[in-house]
ChimeraX commands (.cxc) that place a marker at each C-alpha (Angstrom):
marker #1 position 32.77,-5.02,-12.02 radius 0.5
marker #1 position 31.53,-6.19,-15.42 radius 0.5
marker #1 position 35.02,-6.02,-16.95 radius 0.5
marker #1 position 36.47,-7.94,-14.01 radius 0.5
marker #1 position 33.79,-10.64,-14.23 radius 0.5
marker #1 position 34.20,-10.90,-18.03 radius 0.5
marker #1 position 37.91,-11.58,-17.56 radius 0.5
marker #1 position 37.28,-14.12,-14.79 radius 0.5
marker #1 position 34.64,-15.83,-16.92 radius 0.5
marker #1 position 37.06,-16.01,-19.84 radius 0.5
marker #1 position 39.68,-17.58,-17.57 radius 0.5
marker #1 position 37.18,-20.14,-16.27 radius 0.5
marker #1 position 36.11,-21.05,-19.81 radius 0.5
marker #1 position 39.70,-21.51,-20.98 radius 0.5
marker #1 position 40.68,-23.59,-17.95 radius 0.5
marker #1 position 37.58,-25.81,-18.11 radius 0.5
marker #1 position 37.47,-26.15,-21.92 radius 0.5
marker #1 position 33.92,-24.81,-22.08 radius 0.5
marker #1 position 32.32,-23.19,-25.10 radius 0.5
marker #1 position 32.99,-19.47,-25.57 radius 0.5
marker #1 position 29.22,-18.94,-25.50 radius 0.5
marker #1 position 29.31,-19.78,-21.79 radius 0.5
marker #1 position 31.39,-16.69,-21.01 radius 0.5
marker #1 position 28.40,-14.35,-20.91 radius 0.5
marker #1 position 26.40,-16.67,-18.66 radius 0.5
marker #1 position 29.30,-17.20,-16.25 radius 0.5
marker #1 position 30.12,-13.49,-16.21 radius 0.5
marker #1 position 26.51,-12.62,-15.36 radius 0.5
marker #1 position 26.55,-15.04,-12.44 radius 0.5
marker #1 position 29.88,-13.71,-11.19 radius 0.5
marker #1 position 28.58,-10.15,-11.36 radius 0.5
marker #1 position 25.73,-11.11,-9.07 radius 0.5
marker #1 position 27.98,-12.91,-6.57 radius 0.5
marker #1 position 30.96,-10.55,-6.51 radius 0.5
marker #1 position 28.79,-7.46,-6.84 radius 0.5
marker #1 position 26.72,-8.45,-3.84 radius 0.5
marker #1 position 29.84,-9.35,-1.85 radius 0.5
marker #1 position 31.42,-5.96,-2.61 radius 0.5
marker #1 position 28.21,-4.17,-1.68 radius 0.5
marker #1 position 27.87,-6.02,1.62 radius 0.5
marker #1 position 31.55,-5.50,2.41 radius 0.5
marker #1 position 31.36,-1.75,1.81 radius 0.5
marker #1 position 28.21,-1.41,3.91 radius 0.5
marker #1 position 29.86,-3.33,6.78 radius 0.5
marker #1 position 33.02,-1.25,6.47 radius 0.5
marker #1 position 30.95,1.94,6.61 radius 0.5
marker #1 position 29.21,0.69,9.74 radius 0.5
marker #1 position 32.53,-0.08,11.42 radius 0.5
marker #1 position 34.08,3.27,10.50 radius 0.5
marker #1 position 31.03,5.21,11.72 radius 0.5
marker #1 position 30.58,3.11,14.86 radius 0.5
marker #1 position 27.08,1.87,14.05 radius 0.5
marker #1 position 27.73,-1.60,12.67 radius 0.5
marker #1 position 25.04,-3.36,14.69 radius 0.5
marker #1 position 22.31,-0.93,13.57 radius 0.5
marker #1 position 23.29,-1.24,9.91 radius 0.5
marker #1 position 23.51,-5.04,10.07 radius 0.5
marker #1 position 20.03,-5.41,11.58 radius 0.5
marker #1 position 18.55,-2.86,9.18 radius 0.5
marker #1 position 20.11,-4.42,6.10 radius 0.5
marker #1 position 19.14,-7.95,7.23 radius 0.5
marker #1 position 15.48,-6.92,7.56 radius 0.5
marker #1 position 15.65,-5.01,4.26 radius 0.5
marker #1 position 17.21,-7.84,2.25 radius 0.5
marker #1 position 15.07,-10.60,3.78 radius 0.5
marker #1 position 11.84,-8.94,2.70 radius 0.5
marker #1 position 13.29,-7.71,-0.59 radius 0.5
marker #1 position 13.99,-11.28,-1.71 radius 0.5
marker #1 position 10.24,-11.92,-1.61 radius 0.5
marker #1 position 8.62,-8.52,-2.15 radius 0.5
marker #1 position 10.97,-7.10,-4.78 radius 0.5
marker #1 position 11.18,-3.36,-5.33 radius 0.5
marker #1 position 12.82,-0.76,-7.51 radius 0.5
marker #1 position 16.51,-0.97,-8.48 radius 0.5
marker #1 position 18.92,1.47,-10.05 radius 0.5
marker #1 position 19.92,0.59,-13.60 radius 0.5
marker #1 position 23.68,0.23,-13.05 radius 0.5
marker #1 position 25.88,-1.57,-10.56 radius 0.5
marker #1 position 27.73,1.58,-9.51 radius 0.5
marker #1 position 24.45,3.35,-8.78 radius 0.5
marker #1 position 23.13,0.36,-6.83 radius 0.5
marker #1 position 26.33,0.26,-4.80 radius 0.5
marker #1 position 26.43,3.98,-4.05 radius 0.5
marker #1 position 22.72,4.20,-3.24 radius 0.5
marker #1 position 22.83,1.17,-0.91 radius 0.5
marker #1 position 25.74,2.57,1.10 radius 0.5
marker #1 position 24.23,6.06,1.31 radius 0.5
marker #1 position 20.79,4.75,2.27 radius 0.5
marker #1 position 21.99,2.44,5.06 radius 0.5
marker #1 position 24.48,4.95,6.44 radius 0.5
marker #1 position 21.82,7.69,6.47 radius 0.5
marker #1 position 19.28,5.32,8.03 radius 0.5
marker #1 position 21.84,4.28,10.65 radius 0.5
marker #1 position 22.36,7.90,11.62 radius 0.5
marker #1 position 18.61,8.37,11.77 radius 0.5
marker #1 position 18.25,5.36,14.11 radius 0.5
marker #1 position 20.87,6.90,16.39 radius 0.5
marker #1 position 18.89,10.16,16.48 radius 0.5
marker #1 position 15.54,8.41,16.99 radius 0.5
marker #1 position 17.00,6.58,20.00 radius 0.5
marker #1 position 17.26,9.99,21.69 radius 0.5
marker #1 position 13.52,10.64,21.42 radius 0.5
marker #1 position 11.33,10.63,24.55 radius 0.5
marker #1 position 9.06,7.68,25.26 radius 0.5
marker #1 position 5.90,8.91,23.51 radius 0.5
marker #1 position 7.82,9.92,20.39 radius 0.5
marker #1 position 9.55,6.55,20.15 radius 0.5
marker #1 position 6.17,4.83,20.26 radius 0.5
marker #1 position 4.90,7.06,17.44 radius 0.5
marker #1 position 7.99,6.29,15.36 radius 0.5
marker #1 position 7.60,2.54,15.75 radius 0.5
marker #1 position 3.84,2.73,15.18 radius 0.5
marker #1 position 4.14,4.86,12.03 radius 0.5
marker #1 position 6.90,2.66,10.62 radius 0.5
marker #1 position 4.93,-0.50,11.33 radius 0.5
marker #1 position 1.72,0.85,9.77 radius 0.5
marker #1 position 3.56,2.19,6.73 radius 0.5
marker #1 position 5.30,-1.13,6.22 radius 0.5
marker #1 position 2.11,-3.14,6.65 radius 0.5
marker #1 position 0.20,-0.98,4.18 radius 0.5
marker #1 position 2.92,-1.04,1.51 radius 0.5
marker #1 position 3.49,-4.78,1.74 radius 0.5
marker #1 position -0.24,-5.49,1.55 radius 0.5
marker #1 position -0.85,-2.93,-1.22 radius 0.5
marker #1 position 2.16,-3.45,-3.51 radius 0.5
marker #1 position 3.96,-6.71,-2.76 radius 0.5
marker #1 position 5.39,-8.33,-4.78 radius 0.5
marker #1 position 6.66,-5.85,-7.33 radius 0.5
marker #1 position 9.30,-6.56,-9.94 radius 0.5
marker #1 position 11.53,-4.46,-12.17 radius 0.5
marker #1 position 13.53,-5.03,-15.38 radius 0.5
marker #1 position 16.43,-6.43,-13.33 radius 0.5
marker #1 position 14.27,-8.98,-11.56 radius 0.5
marker #1 position 11.10,-10.11,-13.30 radius 0.5
marker #1 position 8.48,-12.14,-11.41 radius 0.5
marker #1 position 6.46,-14.67,-13.34 radius 0.5
marker #1 position 2.69,-14.51,-13.07 radius 0.5
marker #1 position 2.45,-17.89,-11.37 radius 0.5
marker #1 position 4.97,-16.79,-8.73 radius 0.5
marker #1 position 3.01,-13.73,-7.59 radius 0.5
marker #1 position 0.76,-15.46,-4.99 radius 0.5
marker #1 position 3.74,-17.31,-3.47 radius 0.5
marker #1 position 5.88,-14.19,-3.11 radius 0.5
marker #1 position 2.97,-12.13,-1.83 radius 0.5
marker #1 position 2.08,-14.68,0.84 radius 0.5
marker #1 position 5.72,-15.08,1.88 radius 0.5
marker #1 position 6.34,-11.32,2.16 radius 0.5
marker #1 position 3.17,-10.69,4.16 radius 0.5
marker #1 position 3.90,-13.54,6.59 radius 0.5
marker #1 position 7.55,-12.56,7.01 radius 0.5
marker #1 position 6.77,-8.89,7.68 radius 0.5
marker #1 position 3.93,-9.86,10.01 radius 0.5
marker #1 position 6.21,-12.09,12.08 radius 0.5
marker #1 position 8.96,-9.44,12.24 radius 0.5
marker #1 position 6.60,-6.70,13.36 radius 0.5
marker #1 position 4.89,-9.01,15.86 radius 0.5
marker #1 position 8.29,-9.84,17.37 radius 0.5
marker #1 position 9.23,-6.14,17.57 radius 0.5
marker #1 position 6.02,-5.15,19.33 radius 0.5
marker #1 position 5.96,-8.15,21.66 radius 0.5
marker #1 position 9.51,-7.37,22.79 radius 0.5
marker #1 position 8.82,-3.64,23.00 radius 0.5
marker #1 position 5.72,-4.10,25.15 radius 0.5
marker #1 position 7.53,-6.60,27.36 radius 0.5
marker #1 position 10.48,-4.28,27.98 radius 0.5
marker #1 position 8.34,-1.15,28.21 radius 0.5
marker #1 position 10.90,0.84,26.24 radius 0.5
marker #1 position 12.36,0.80,22.73 radius 0.5
marker #1 position 15.79,-0.69,22.10 radius 0.5
marker #1 position 18.14,0.08,19.21 radius 0.5
marker #1 position 17.16,-3.12,17.40 radius 0.5
marker #1 position 13.47,-2.15,17.47 radius 0.5
marker #1 position 14.30,1.05,15.60 radius 0.5
marker #1 position 16.68,-0.75,13.26 radius 0.5
marker #1 position 14.20,-3.47,12.29 radius 0.5
marker #1 position 11.31,-1.07,11.70 radius 0.5
marker #1 position 13.54,1.32,9.76 radius 0.5
marker #1 position 14.88,-1.48,7.54 radius 0.5
marker #1 position 11.35,-2.71,6.83 radius 0.5
marker #1 position 10.15,0.82,6.09 radius 0.5
marker #1 position 12.99,1.42,3.62 radius 0.5
marker #1 position 12.21,-1.78,1.73 radius 0.5
marker #1 position 8.50,-0.94,1.75 radius 0.5
marker #1 position 9.20,2.46,0.20 radius 0.5
marker #1 position 10.97,0.79,-2.73 radius 0.5
marker #1 position 7.66,-0.94,-3.56 radius 0.5
marker #1 position 5.64,2.26,-3.83 radius 0.5
marker #1 position 4.98,4.39,-6.91 radius 0.5
marker #1 position 6.83,7.21,-5.14 radius 0.5
marker #1 position 9.88,4.98,-4.77 radius 0.5
marker #1 position 9.88,4.10,-8.46 radius 0.5
marker #1 position 9.38,7.75,-9.46 radius 0.5
marker #1 position 12.19,8.91,-7.18 radius 0.5
marker #1 position 14.67,6.41,-8.63 radius 0.5
marker #1 position 13.56,7.30,-12.17 radius 0.5
marker #1 position 14.07,10.99,-11.42 radius 0.5
marker #1 position 17.56,10.38,-10.03 radius 0.5
marker #1 position 18.43,8.16,-13.00 radius 0.5
marker #1 position 17.32,10.86,-15.45 radius 0.5
marker #1 position 19.41,13.50,-13.68 radius 0.5
marker #1 position 22.46,11.23,-13.67 radius 0.5
marker #1 position 21.98,10.39,-17.34 radius 0.5
marker #1 position 21.73,14.09,-18.18 radius 0.5
marker #1 position 25.06,14.51,-16.44 radius 0.5
marker #1 position 26.69,12.00,-18.79 radius 0.5
marker #1 position 26.16,8.77,-16.84 radius 0.5
marker #1 position 26.75,5.55,-18.76 radius 0.5
marker #1 position 24.33,2.64,-18.41 radius 0.5
marker #1 position 25.98,-0.66,-17.55 radius 0.5
marker #1 position 24.58,-4.04,-18.50 radius 0.5
marker #1 position 24.37,-5.39,-14.98 radius 0.5
marker #1 position 22.77,-3.74,-11.96 radius 0.5
marker link #1:1,2 radius 0.2
marker link #1:2,3 radius 0.2
marker link #1:3,4 radius 0.2
marker link #1:4,5 radius 0.2
marker link #1:5,6 radius 0.2
marker link #1:6,7 radius 0.2
marker link #1:7,8 radius 0.2
marker link #1:8,9 radius 0.2
marker link #1:9,10 radius 0.2
marker link #1:10,11 radius 0.2
marker link #1:11,12 radius 0.2
marker link #1:12,13 radius 0.2
marker link #1:13,14 radius 0.2
marker link #1:14,15 radius 0.2
marker link #1:15,16 radius 0.2
marker link #1:16,17 radius 0.2
marker link #1:17,18 radius 0.2
marker link #1:18,19 radius 0.2
marker link #1:19,20 radius 0.2
marker link #1:20,21 radius 0.2
marker link #1:21,22 radius 0.2
marker link #1:22,23 radius 0.2
marker link #1:23,24 radius 0.2
marker link #1:24,25 radius 0.2
marker link #1:25,26 radius 0.2
marker link #1:26,27 radius 0.2
marker link #1:27,28 radius 0.2
marker link #1:28,29 radius 0.2
marker link #1:29,30 radius 0.2
marker link #1:30,31 radius 0.2
marker link #1:31,32 radius 0.2
marker link #1:32,33 radius 0.2
marker link #1:33,34 radius 0.2
marker link #1:34,35 radius 0.2
marker link #1:35,36 radius 0.2
marker link #1:36,37 radius 0.2
marker link #1:37,38 radius 0.2
marker link #1:38,39 radius 0.2
marker link #1:39,40 radius 0.2
marker link #1:40,41 radius 0.2
marker link #1:41,42 radius 0.2
marker link #1:42,43 radius 0.2
marker link #1:43,44 radius 0.2
marker link #1:44,45 radius 0.2
marker link #1:45,46 radius 0.2
marker link #1:46,47 radius 0.2
marker link #1:47,48 radius 0.2
marker link #1:48,49 radius 0.2
marker link #1:49,50 radius 0.2
marker link #1:50,51 radius 0.2
marker link #1:51,52 radius 0.2
marker link #1:52,53 radius 0.2
marker link #1:53,54 radius 0.2
marker link #1:54,55 radius 0.2
marker link #1:55,56 radius 0.2
marker link #1:56,57 radius 0.2
marker link #1:57,58 radius 0.2
marker link #1:58,59 radius 0.2
marker link #1:59,60 radius 0.2
marker link #1:60,61 radius 0.2
marker link #1:61,62 radius 0.2
marker link #1:62,63 radius 0.2
marker link #1:63,64 radius 0.2
marker link #1:64,65 radius 0.2
marker link #1:65,66 radius 0.2
marker link #1:66,67 radius 0.2
marker link #1:67,68 radius 0.2
marker link #1:68,69 radius 0.2
marker link #1:69,70 radius 0.2
marker link #1:70,71 radius 0.2
marker link #1:71,72 radius 0.2
marker link #1:72,73 radius 0.2
marker link #1:73,74 radius 0.2
marker link #1:74,75 radius 0.2
marker link #1:75,76 radius 0.2
marker link #1:76,77 radius 0.2
marker link #1:77,78 radius 0.2
marker link #1:78,79 radius 0.2
marker link #1:79,80 radius 0.2
marker link #1:80,81 radius 0.2
marker link #1:81,82 radius 0.2
marker link #1:82,83 radius 0.2
marker link #1:83,84 radius 0.2
marker link #1:84,85 radius 0.2
marker link #1:85,86 radius 0.2
marker link #1:86,87 radius 0.2
marker link #1:87,88 radius 0.2
marker link #1:88,89 radius 0.2
marker link #1:89,90 radius 0.2
marker link #1:90,91 radius 0.2
marker link #1:91,92 radius 0.2
marker link #1:92,93 radius 0.2
marker link #1:93,94 radius 0.2
marker link #1:94,95 radius 0.2
marker link #1:95,96 radius 0.2
marker link #1:96,97 radius 0.2
marker link #1:97,98 radius 0.2
marker link #1:98,99 radius 0.2
marker link #1:99,100 radius 0.2
marker link #1:100,101 radius 0.2
marker link #1:101,102 radius 0.2
marker link #1:102,103 radius 0.2
marker link #1:103,104 radius 0.2
marker link #1:104,105 radius 0.2
marker link #1:105,106 radius 0.2
marker link #1:106,107 radius 0.2
marker link #1:107,108 radius 0.2
marker link #1:108,109 radius 0.2
marker link #1:109,110 radius 0.2
marker link #1:110,111 radius 0.2
marker link #1:111,112 radius 0.2
marker link #1:112,113 radius 0.2
marker link #1:113,114 radius 0.2
marker link #1:114,115 radius 0.2
marker link #1:115,116 radius 0.2
marker link #1:116,117 radius 0.2
marker link #1:117,118 radius 0.2
marker link #1:118,119 radius 0.2
marker link #1:119,120 radius 0.2
marker link #1:120,121 radius 0.2
marker link #1:121,122 radius 0.2
marker link #1:122,123 radius 0.2
marker link #1:123,124 radius 0.2
marker link #1:124,125 radius 0.2
marker link #1:125,126 radius 0.2
marker link #1:126,127 radius 0.2
marker link #1:127,128 radius 0.2
marker link #1:128,129 radius 0.2
marker link #1:129,130 radius 0.2
marker link #1:130,131 radius 0.2
marker link #1:131,132 radius 0.2
marker link #1:132,133 radius 0.2
marker link #1:133,134 radius 0.2
marker link #1:134,135 radius 0.2
marker link #1:135,136 radius 0.2
marker link #1:136,137 radius 0.2
marker link #1:137,138 radius 0.2
marker link #1:138,139 radius 0.2
marker link #1:139,140 radius 0.2
marker link #1:140,141 radius 0.2
marker link #1:141,142 radius 0.2
marker link #1:142,143 radius 0.2
marker link #1:143,144 radius 0.2
marker link #1:144,145 radius 0.2
marker link #1:145,146 radius 0.2
marker link #1:146,147 radius 0.2
marker link #1:147,148 radius 0.2
marker link #1:148,149 radius 0.2
marker link #1:149,150 radius 0.2
marker link #1:150,151 radius 0.2
marker link #1:151,152 radius 0.2
marker link #1:152,153 radius 0.2
marker link #1:153,154 radius 0.2
marker link #1:154,155 radius 0.2
marker link #1:155,156 radius 0.2
marker link #1:156,157 radius 0.2
marker link #1:157,158 radius 0.2
marker link #1:158,159 radius 0.2
marker link #1:159,160 radius 0.2
marker link #1:160,161 radius 0.2
marker link #1:161,162 radius 0.2
marker link #1:162,163 radius 0.2
marker link #1:163,164 radius 0.2
marker link #1:164,165 radius 0.2
marker link #1:165,166 radius 0.2
marker link #1:166,167 radius 0.2
marker link #1:167,168 radius 0.2
marker link #1:168,169 radius 0.2
marker link #1:169,170 radius 0.2
marker link #1:170,171 radius 0.2
marker link #1:171,172 radius 0.2
marker link #1:172,173 radius 0.2
marker link #1:173,174 radius 0.2
marker link #1:174,175 radius 0.2
marker link #1:175,176 radius 0.2
marker link #1:176,177 radius 0.2
marker link #1:177,178 radius 0.2
marker link #1:178,179 radius 0.2
marker link #1:179,180 radius 0.2
marker link #1:180,181 radius 0.2
marker link #1:181,182 radius 0.2
marker link #1:182,183 radius 0.2
marker link #1:183,184 radius 0.2
marker link #1:184,185 radius 0.2
marker link #1:185,186 radius 0.2
marker link #1:186,187 radius 0.2
marker link #1:187,188 radius 0.2
marker link #1:188,189 radius 0.2
marker link #1:189,190 radius 0.2
marker link #1:190,191 radius 0.2
marker link #1:191,192 radius 0.2
marker link #1:192,193 radius 0.2
marker link #1:193,194 radius 0.2
marker link #1:194,195 radius 0.2
marker link #1:195,196 radius 0.2
marker link #1:196,197 radius 0.2
marker link #1:197,198 radius 0.2
marker link #1:198,199 radius 0.2
marker link #1:199,200 radius 0.2
marker link #1:200,201 radius 0.2
marker link #1:201,202 radius 0.2
marker link #1:202,203 radius 0.2
marker link #1:203,204 radius 0.2
marker link #1:204,205 radius 0.2
marker link #1:205,206 radius 0.2
marker link #1:206,207 radius 0.2
marker link #1:207,208 radius 0.2
marker link #1:208,209 radius 0.2
marker link #1:209,210 radius 0.2
marker link #1:210,211 radius 0.2
marker link #1:211,212 radius 0.2
view
């Protein structure tokens, strides 16, 4: 991805008569745009192939919406971010399918535990940055307020709809699961888990890229 974006940036600079110093800046921006597009495309493709596109779309939408405000841990390389995102959402989609088979009392416990876990993590840790996305000190109150309000509204909507229908729907599970996954990335356990995986991959000869 970095090599591709470097070449595209070089082409843009030559065609627009920009300074060569702009190549790095343009390449970095392209990596963010194209990298995200490739990640989203692969997640959608996985959902289509496995027949659980709607669950993955709702989960990822909840995850990304809160992540933009609350932050969370990232892997250090683009390839690792891409692989982990696909594996996480596919695994979570399968879990949502299994949870949908639970009896009524169990489904209530699942939604309740996920909601409480999410609420605690957002209140306790949000926002939390990482080397790939630093949050300035003056931005902390804004991001914290936005993440708490957003999560509160999402969970309120889930429970209002759930209580109205009297039974859990697939999108209730998907929303709560997506919020829970994002909340876990804010915790110390989430950061330690990613660090552990990174260390194991590095021991196996992994190469660190410049762009996550």
